[in-house]
C-alpha positions, 0 to 999 in steps of 0.5 A, spaced: 488 967 753 487 961 749 483 962 742 479 955 741 476 957 734 483 957 731 488 953 730 492 958 729 490 964 733 495 969 731 494 968 723 487 967 723 480 972 725 477 969 730 470 973 727 472 970 721 471 963 723 465 964 727 461 967 721 464 960 717 460 957 723 454 961 722 454 959 714 454 952 716 449 952 720 445 956 716 445 952 710 443 946 715 437 949 717 435 950 710 437 943 708 432 941 714 426 946 713 426 943 705 426 936 708 420 937 713 416 940 707 418 935 702 417 929 707 411 933 711 414 931 718 411 938 720 403 935 722 398 938 721 394 941 727 386 940 728 383 943 734 378 938 738 371 941 740 366 941 746 359 937 746 353 936 751 352 929 752 346 929 747 351 929 741 354 923 743 350 919 738 351 924 733 359 922 734 357 914 733 353 915 727 359 920 724 364 915 727 360 909 723 359 913 717 367 914 716 368 907 718 363 904 713 364 908 707 371 908 708 371 899 708 366 900 702 372 903 697 378 899 700 373 892 699 372 895 691 379 894 690 378 886 692 378 882 686 376 875 683 384 872 683 387 867 679 391 863 683 386 864 689 380 866 690 381 873 691 387 879 689 388 886 692 389 891 687 394 895 692 396 900 688 390 902 686 388 905 692 394 908 692 392 911 686 385 913 688 387 915 695 384 922 694 377 918 694 379 916 701 381 924 703 374 925 701 370 921 705 375 924 711 375 931 710 367 930 707 365 926 713 368 930 718 366 937 716 359 935 716 359 935 724 356 942 727 361 947 728 368 942 726 371 945 721 378 940 719 382 942 713 384 937 708 391 937 709 391 933 716 385 928 712 392 927 707 396 926 712 392 921 716 391 918 709 398 918 708 399 915 714 395 910 714 397 908 707 404 909 708 404 902 711 403 898 706 407 901 701 412 897 701 407 891 699 406 894 692 412 890 690 408 883 692 402 885 687 406 883 681 411 878 684 414 874 679 408 877 674 403 874 679 399 877 685 401 875 692 396 879 695 391 875 697 385 872 701 387 873 708 392 879 706 387 883 702 381 882 709 389 884 713 390 890 708 383 893 708 382 892 716 389 896 717 388 901 713 381 902 715 383 902 723 389 907 722 384 912 719 379 912 724 382 910 730 389 913 728 396 909 728 400 912 734 396 919 733 389 921 736 383 917 734 376 920 730 372 920 737 378 924 740 376 930 737 370 930 740 371 932 749 365 932 754 365 934 761 365 928 767 360 930 772 364 927 777 371 930 777 369 935 772 375 934 767 374 934 759 376 927 756 375 924 750 368 922 748 372 914 747 374 915 755 366 917 757 360 912 759 354 915 759 346 914 760 345 914 753 348 908 752 356 908 749 359 905 755 354 900 758 351 903 764 344 906 765 341 911 769 334 916 769 338 922 770 343 925 764 350 922 766 357 923 764 363 918 767 369 918 765 373 911 765 378 913 772 371 915 775 368 909 774 374 905 776 375 908 782 373 904 788 375 908 794 368 912 794 360 909 796 357 916 795 351 916 791 352 920 786 358 916 784 360 910 781 365 908 786 365 903 792 368 907 797 368 914 799 374 918 800 376 918 793 379 925 790 376 923 784 369 924 786 366 932 786 360 930 790 357 933 796 356 927 800 363 924 798 366 923 804 373 926 800 377 932 801 
């Protein structure tokens, strides 16, 4: 029998070698967990909530409030410039990022039945700001601030977009789920059209239709927006789908 754990199988104990490998693995695991905690690689969780159609206007108002207050905060660091009309104090934004966290945390938790931990808001703000961390060096580039004019607006729009719409993460609207009246699937508030005006359709009865059902072209029943009628995406009794 060949002992793969030892170069000299007749002189080295197999169990000692296995214990040595275990110790190395445990040390690597300890170091990895330290890195996870240090760099906050573990993303805080948030639980979406189910809402009725009549709450959609409240969701839109919430998103608008977060966006408006975020823009107001970010715009306050856009100052009159020396070498240009405007200069941006990006370092000030980083130093006072807790105010962005507070805007997000307070607004989200103002929505009925929605509970969002502050650490989730901190993570979201940090992700948004990290994309612009390297630009801080341009603020004191050769004793002059190079973050001027159009760059200011680009930074403001980018940070705002990351906080509200997410950057490779869920958007604020994805926290709220509604049931589509046709496919009976729960969809993000960003993925539905409503008779209340969110997606541009207007009907007398209350109705929520997800984009997938609205775009379907295989159904012609009265209860579906699709054009032909044997789609699996329509649950109406008038539909010829199986």
